[in-house]
N, C-alpha and C positions, 0 to 999 in steps of 0.2 A: 737339845731337841734332836730327835732321831732323824737321820738322813734316809730318805726313801729312794730305792732304785727305780728305774723306769718301769719295770714290770710290776712294781708294787703300788702304782698309783691308785687303783681301786681300794686297796687296803688303806692307803694314806687318807683317802677321802673319808672312809668310815671312821678311822681312829681320830682324825681331826674333828669330825662331828661329835664323837663321844667326848673329847676334851672340851669342846665348846659347851655341850650340854652340862658337863660337870661344873663348869664355871657358873652357869646359870643356876644350877641346883644349889651351889654353895652360897649364892646370894640370898637364898631362902624365900624367894618370891613365888616359886612354884615347885610342886612335887613331880619330878619327871624320872624317878628311879626306874620305873618299868621300861620306859623308852631307852634309857641308858643301858639297861641290862639286855634289851633286845638287840641294840646296835653292837654291843660288845660281843655277844654271842655270834652275830653275823660276821663281825670282823675277824674273830678267832677262827671261825669255820673257813672263811676265805683265805686267811693266812695258812691254815693247815692244808687246804686243798691246793693252794699255789705252790707251797714248798714240797708237796708230795709228788709233783710232776715238773720240777725244774728242768729246763733244757741244759745241755752242757754250757752254752753261752751264758745263761743266767747264773749258773754255778760259778763261772769265771767272775761275773760281776759281784756275787756275794763274797767270794774269796778276796776281792780287791776293796771291799767296803771300807771307807776311811775310818769307821769306828770299830773295826774288828780289833781284837786284842793283839798287841804287839809284844816284842820280847820283854820290854820293861814291865808290862802287865803280867806276863807269865812269871817273871822273877818274883814279883810281889805276891802272886797267888800260889806259886808252887814251892818256893824255897823258904825255909825258916831263917836262913842267913845266906848272904851272897857276898863274896869277896872278889871284886872284878880284878882281872889281870890284863894289863895293857901292853900293846906293842909287839912287833915281830922280831925285835932285836937286830934289825937290819936296815929298815927304812923309816917306819913310822907306825902310828897307831890308827888303823882303819876303823872308823866308827860305824861302818855298815855291818860288821860282825862284832858282837860283844860276847865276852865269856869270862868265866871265873869259877872258883870253888864255891860249892853250895851244899846244902843239906835238903833233901826232899823226904819228908816223913822220917827223919833221923838217919837217912842213908846218905853217905858222902858221895857226891858226884861232881864231875866237871860239866858245868852247864854252859852251853854256848848257842848262839843263833843270830839270825839276821834281825836288825832293828831298822824299821822304815821311818820312824818318826810319826808324829800325829798332828803337826801344824807346819806352817811354811818354814819357820826357822829350824825346827828339829829335822824335818825332811831333808833340808839342805845339808845340815850337819851330818846326817847319817847316809847321805847320798841315795835316799829312797830305798835303802837296803841292798844296793848294788855294790858288792865288794870289789876292791882293787886287789892286786897281788899281795900286798901287805896284809890284807884281811885274811886271806887263805893261809899265808905264812904264820899269822898269829894263831889261826886254828890248828895248824900243824904243831906249833910250840905247845899249845894247851893240851893237845892229844898226847904228845910225847911225855909231858909232865904227868898227866893222868896215868899213862902206862907205867911210868917209872915208880909211881907210888901205889899202883893197884887200885885206882879209882875209876869206876864206870863213867862213861861219857854219855851225856844226853844232849842232843842237838835239836834245835827248833828251826825249821826251814821256812822262810817267807821272803822270797826274792824273785823279782821278774827275771833275774839272771845276773851274771857277773858284769861289772861295768865294762862297756865296749870302747871306752875312750882311748885316744892315742897314747896318753901317759901310762895307762894300764898295760897296753901292748908293749910299750918300751921297757916296762919293768918286768915283763915275762908273765902275762896273765895266763896263757895256756899252760905253761909249765907249772905255775903255782896251783892251778886247779888240778892238774894231773898228780902232783905231789901230795896234795891234800887228800884226794881220792885214794891214793896209794897208802897213805898213813891210816886212813879209816880201815882199810882192808887188812893192814898189818897189826892192828891193835891186839894186845894180849888180854885186854879187859873187855867186859861187855859194852856194847854201844847201842843205844836206842835213839833213833831219829824220828822226828815227827814233822810231817808236812802240815803246817798250821794255816797257811794261806796260799800264796803262790809258790809253786815249786818249779822254778824256771831253769831248765837246761843244766849245763855244767856248773853254773853258780849254785845250784841246789845239790846235785849229786856229790859235789866236793866235800860236803859235810853230812851226807846222808847214805854213804855206803856202809850201812850198819847191820848188826845181827837181826834186829827187828825194826822194821819201818812201819810207822803208824801214820794215819792220815785223817784229818778232820773230815767230817761228812761232806762239807761244802768247799773243801780246798780243791786245788787242781795241780797236776804234775805232768809236765810235758817238756819235750826237747826244744820247743820254740813257742812263743806266744801265738794265740789264734790270729792276731793281727799280722804278725810276721809271716806266718804260714800263708795267709790269704794274699799278702803282698807278693810273695814269691810265686804262688800258683796262679793267681788270678789278676795280679798287678793292681789290686785294690784292697784296702782294708775293710771295705763294706761287706766282704764275704767272710768276715771273722766268725759269724755264727755257724756258717757251713763248715768252716775249718775246725771249729771246736767240736762239732759233731763227729767229724771224720777222725779226729786225733785221739779219741778215746782217753781223754785227760781227766775224767772225773774219778773220785775215790772209788766208786762202784766198779768202773772199768778197770782201774789199776789193781783192785783186789782180784778181779776175775782173771787178769793177765798174770798175776803172781808178782807184780812189781812191789806192792805193799802187802803187809801181813795182817793188818787190822784197821778197821774204820772206827774212829771215835765219834760218837753221836754228838751233835750240837743241839742247843735249845731250839725250840720251834721258832723259825724266822731267822736262824743263823746265830753265830757266836756273838755278834755285835749287839743283839737284843738282850742278852744276859751273860756278860763276860764271866761273872763269878761262877755260874753254873757250868759254862763251857770249860773253864780252867779247872774246876773241881773234877769234872769227868776225865779230863786229860791226866790230872794228877793220879787218879785211881788207876788208869791204864798204864802209866809209866811205872808205878810201883809194882804192879803185877808183872810187867815185862822184865823189870830189873830183878825181881825175885826169881822169875823163871830162868834167867841167864846166870844167876849167882852160883849155881852148882857146877858150871862148866869150866874146865881148865883152859889155859891159853891156847893150846893146840886145837882143842875142840871148838873154841870160839872162832879161830881163824878158818878152820875147815868148814864150819857152818856158814860163815860169810862167803867163802869162796864158792861153795856149792849153791848157795842161794842166788848169787849173781850170775853164775854160769848157766843156771837153769832158766833164766829169763830169756824169752824169745825162742 
């Protein structure tokens, strides 16, 4: 059953009514096809109108939707095969960042990204997509391996941020994020990064300092969460909608600012309503970007990355 967001309540009422009428129609007691058609049209129009004018705060809610595709879903939909590679060869295997060798439309890639989990057990296992230092050191290991064998890197970002716990700080969280960002910038192979949900602060940029940065239509990318920003500026999380507006965190804002290079369209109502279509659109975009970077040499790729990030701001 689809989970509706707070601002989708009018849509939920109409779609629930349509479902109830369909059950009545299936019983064969009465012909109500015309009424079902009328309500479906009304619900579709309301959905279209609502998503055409989402506020930044509403986009944040869509990006966090519990049924939005996660890394494992992208692996299943993007890759013909996927061989996971585990561990940072120093401390352990952080399950918040998953990665490995894959093929996308026949093209060899190193595919990695944040995994949040989709139920209580898996969310705890993957720490809600918030990586610890060993997660970023695993990412560094995978990127170096890809560089060594001339394999492009594709990263999928979906994290509220790096894990802020004491144990992460004890193991060098800031240093690990900096080293991972440095590794992205030093790669001699193409790197494509995609903000697929939440793009939170250093936890995101650590695997997103790429030649081409793509962003889903209803994802967001920011230095801090709206709630965190509101807590600092106004001493209350209740001001999160105002903070989201001021932070220019939407895909459309990020494209205008030059932070991302391309927006990937989502199905009407968000990627969670039709994950297969959303993943299909992303696959096409990734293939185009990989092909566009394939003719560049190592020095050109590094120079392009350097120029891109120096130009921001």
